[in-house]
KOLVEX-622316 format. One line per field, with one value per residue (C-alpha): residue number from 1; residue in one letter; chain; x, y, z. Coordinates in Angstrom, 3 decimals, decimal comma, m for minus. Layout:
! KOLVEX-622316
nr	c(NUM_...) $
rest	c(A_...) $
kette	c(A_...) $
px	c(X_...) $
py	c(Y_...) $
pz	c(Z_...) $
END
This chain:
! KOLVEX-622316
nr	c(1_2_3_4_5_6_7_8_9_10_11_12_13_14_15_16_17_18_19_20_21_22_23_24_25_26_27_28_29_30_31_32_33_34_35_36_37_38_39_40_41_42_43_44_45_46_47_48_49_50_51_52_53_54_55_56_57_58_59_60_61_62_63_64_65_66_67_68_69_70_71_72_73_74_75_76_77_78_79_80_81_82_83_84_85_86_87_88_89_90_91_92_93_94_95_96_97_98_99_100_101_102_103_104_105_106_107_108_109_110_111_112_113_114_115_116_117_118_119_120_121_122_123_124_125_126_127_128_129_130_131_132_133_134_135_136_137_138_139_140_141_142_143_144_145_146_147_148_149_150_151_152_153) $
rest	c(X_X_X_X_X_X_X_X_X_X_X_X_X_X_X_X_X_X_X_X_X_X_X_X_X_X_X_X_X_X_X_X_X_X_X_X_X_X_X_X_X_X_X_X_X_X_X_X_X_X_X_X_X_X_X_X_X_X_X_X_X_X_X_X_X_X_X_X_X_X_X_X_X_X_X_X_X_X_X_X_X_X_X_X_X_X_X_X_X_X_X_X_X_X_X_X_X_X_X_X_X_X_X_X_X_X_X_X_X_X_X_X_X_X_X_X_X_X_X_X_X_X_X_X_X_X_X_X_X_X_X_X_X_X_X_X_X_X_X_X_X_X_X_X_X_X_X_X_X_X_X_X_X) $
kette	c(A_A_A_A_A_A_A_A_A_A_A_A_A_A_A_A_A_A_A_A_A_A_A_A_A_A_A_A_A_A_A_A_A_A_A_A_A_A_A_A_A_A_A_A_A_A_A_A_A_A_A_A_A_A_A_A_A_A_A_A_A_A_A_A_A_A_A_A_A_A_A_A_A_A_A_A_A_A_A_A_A_A_A_A_A_A_A_A_A_A_A_A_A_A_A_A_A_A_A_A_A_A_A_A_A_A_A_A_A_A_A_A_A_A_A_A_A_A_A_A_A_A_A_A_A_A_A_A_A_A_A_A_A_A_A_A_A_A_A_A_A_A_A_A_A_A_A_A_A_A_A_A_A) $
px	c(0,000_1,192_0,237_m2,244_m4,295_m7,667_m11,069_m13,390_m12,694_m14,733_m14,967_m17,075_m14,750_m15,477_m16,422_m17,010_m20,580_m19,656_m17,956_m14,582_m14,468_m11,477_m11,280_m8,013_m6,952_m3,620_m2,205_m3,184_m5,931_m8,423_m11,100_m11,618_m15,142_m17,407_m20,749_m23,374_m23,504_m20,705_m21,212_m22,398_m19,279_m16,849_m14,269_m13,764_m10,018_m7,247_m3,972_m4,870_m8,091_m6,002_m3,719_m6,633_m8,115_m4,806_m4,664_m8,102_m6,701_m3,980_m1,053_0,770_0,906_1,348_0,326_3,019_3,969_0,459_0,285_m2,661_m4,049_m5,718_m8,180_m8,944_m8,508_m4,931_m5,476_m7,057_m4,154_m1,671_m3,563_m3,966_m0,328_0,694_m1,667_m0,125_3,218_1,933_3,844_2,073_1,192_1,476_m1,248_m1,697_m4,351_m6,061_m4,031_m0,752_m1,968_m2,996_0,518_2,435_0,496_2,031_0,011_m2,444_m3,060_m2,484_m4,941_m7,904_m7,682_m8,890_m12,052_m9,954_m8,268_m11,582_m13,136_m10,142_m10,271_m14,008_m13,752_m10,641_m11,123_m8,747_m9,048_m6,694_m4,164_m4,292_m4,725_m7,183_m7,930_m4,565_m5,933_m7,589_m9,730_m10,661_m13,400_m12,651_m13,944_m13,959_m17,034_m16,884_m16,286_m13,470_m11,840_m11,972_m10,593_m7,614_m6,779_m6,892_m4,650_m2,100_m1,993_m1,189_2,046) $
py	c(0,000_3,472_6,747_7,608_4,445_5,553_3,912_1,135_m2,283_m5,451_m8,993_m12,023_m14,855_m18,505_m20,558_m17,536_m16,639_m13,050_m10,140_m8,902_m5,113_m2,863_0,887_2,533_6,157_7,544_4,052_2,826_0,354_1,983_m0,719_m4,364_m5,714_m8,539_m7,118_m9,392_m6,988_m4,600_m0,845_0,545_2,682_m0,249_m1,323_m5,061_m5,399_m4,789_m6,600_m6,996_m8,812_m11,111_m11,861_m12,562_m14,916_m16,781_m17,167_m18,795_m21,280_m22,175_m19,896_m18,262_m14,482_m12,485_m9,149_m7,397_m5,257_m3,828_m0,247_0,418_3,542_3,051_5,615_3,990_4,962_4,825_1,759_m0,129_0,900_m0,596_m3,900_m4,019_m3,134_m5,961_m8,392_m7,442_m8,669_m12,221_m14,305_m16,251_m19,717_m18,770_m17,864_m15,840_m15,241_m12,294_m12,550_m12,337_m9,280_m7,559_m8,163_m7,184_m4,317_m1,018_1,083_m1,586_m2,612_m6,391_m6,527_m4,853_m4,247_m7,586_m5,771_m3,284_m6,145_m7,821_m4,543_m3,774_m7,229_m7,038_m3,552_m4,347_m2,234_m4,334_m8,020_m10,328_m7,473_m7,303_m11,044_m11,181_m14,794_m15,649_m14,706_m17,995_m16,916_m13,462_m12,179_m11,578_m9,010_m11,788_m13,811_m17,143_m19,289_m17,072_m17,027_m20,823_m21,184_m18,895_m20,816_m24,111_m22,771_m21,294_m24,315_m26,609_m24,724) $
pz	c(0,000_m0,721_0,943_m1,815_m1,207_0,131_m0,130_0,940_m0,543_m0,158_m1,402_m0,570_0,354_m0,388_2,631_4,851_3,803_4,526_2,915_4,125_3,943_4,593_4,979_3,971_4,487_3,328_2,877_6,359_7,177_9,538_9,592_8,747_9,083_7,981_6,830_5,319_2,375_1,340_1,395_m1,927_m2,374_m2,230_m4,764_m5,210_m5,726_m3,232_m2,522_1,170_0,253_m1,958_0,994_3,341_0,759_0,474_4,267_4,202_1,696_4,204_3,324_6,222_6,531_9,725_8,106_10,189_7,190_6,735_8,031_10,324_11,973_15,344_16,649_19,999_23,670_24,970_27,168_24,254_22,027_24,518_24,464_20,684_20,033_22,372_20,589_17,252_18,625_19,267_16,695_13,973_15,233_18,910_21,380_24,529_27,148_28,799_32,030_30,100_28,199_31,437_32,790_29,638_28,041_29,198_31,613_32,734_36,332_36,560_39,458_37,802_34,075_32,691_31,573_29,596_27,733_26,952_25,778_23,544_21,937_21,349_19,796_17,705_14,549_12,419_13,356_11,445_11,220_15,013_15,569_18,461_17,469_19,085_22,527_23,399_26,341_25,067_22,800_19,139_16,674_14,054_13,125_14,995_11,905_10,706_14,151_14,326_10,767_11,464_14,643_12,724_9,954_12,355_14,658_11,731_10,982) $
END
């Protein structure tokens, strides 16, 4: 993606029964969602959609090179940035995130972690499916499929 890349892109992916839709502004992904129907102003083709489709076919990709722009509260940002660091094929849990995300209170911020995971604006790119006991912003079938693919590597 280059800095001039701006728009809404969507594609229905085989086996998902949903559309994957991404919002891009100035070359950074600002949203990734799974609407039943794409927005009317979407464009079908985008290299990131190609990559997501290949992952669903079993190819590995950690998406670490994809630039994102997070507009979330500071405590959520700390959690999501930590989740993005979880390596492909590995998992974590909510308690570990509470202990390792900067600025969180290990004694009382489990709710912050859960809220950040549930509100994740760019699931897959921030792989909340790797947090086994936390909520995910992904549809259940997609979350399960990504875990299966990554655990087989």
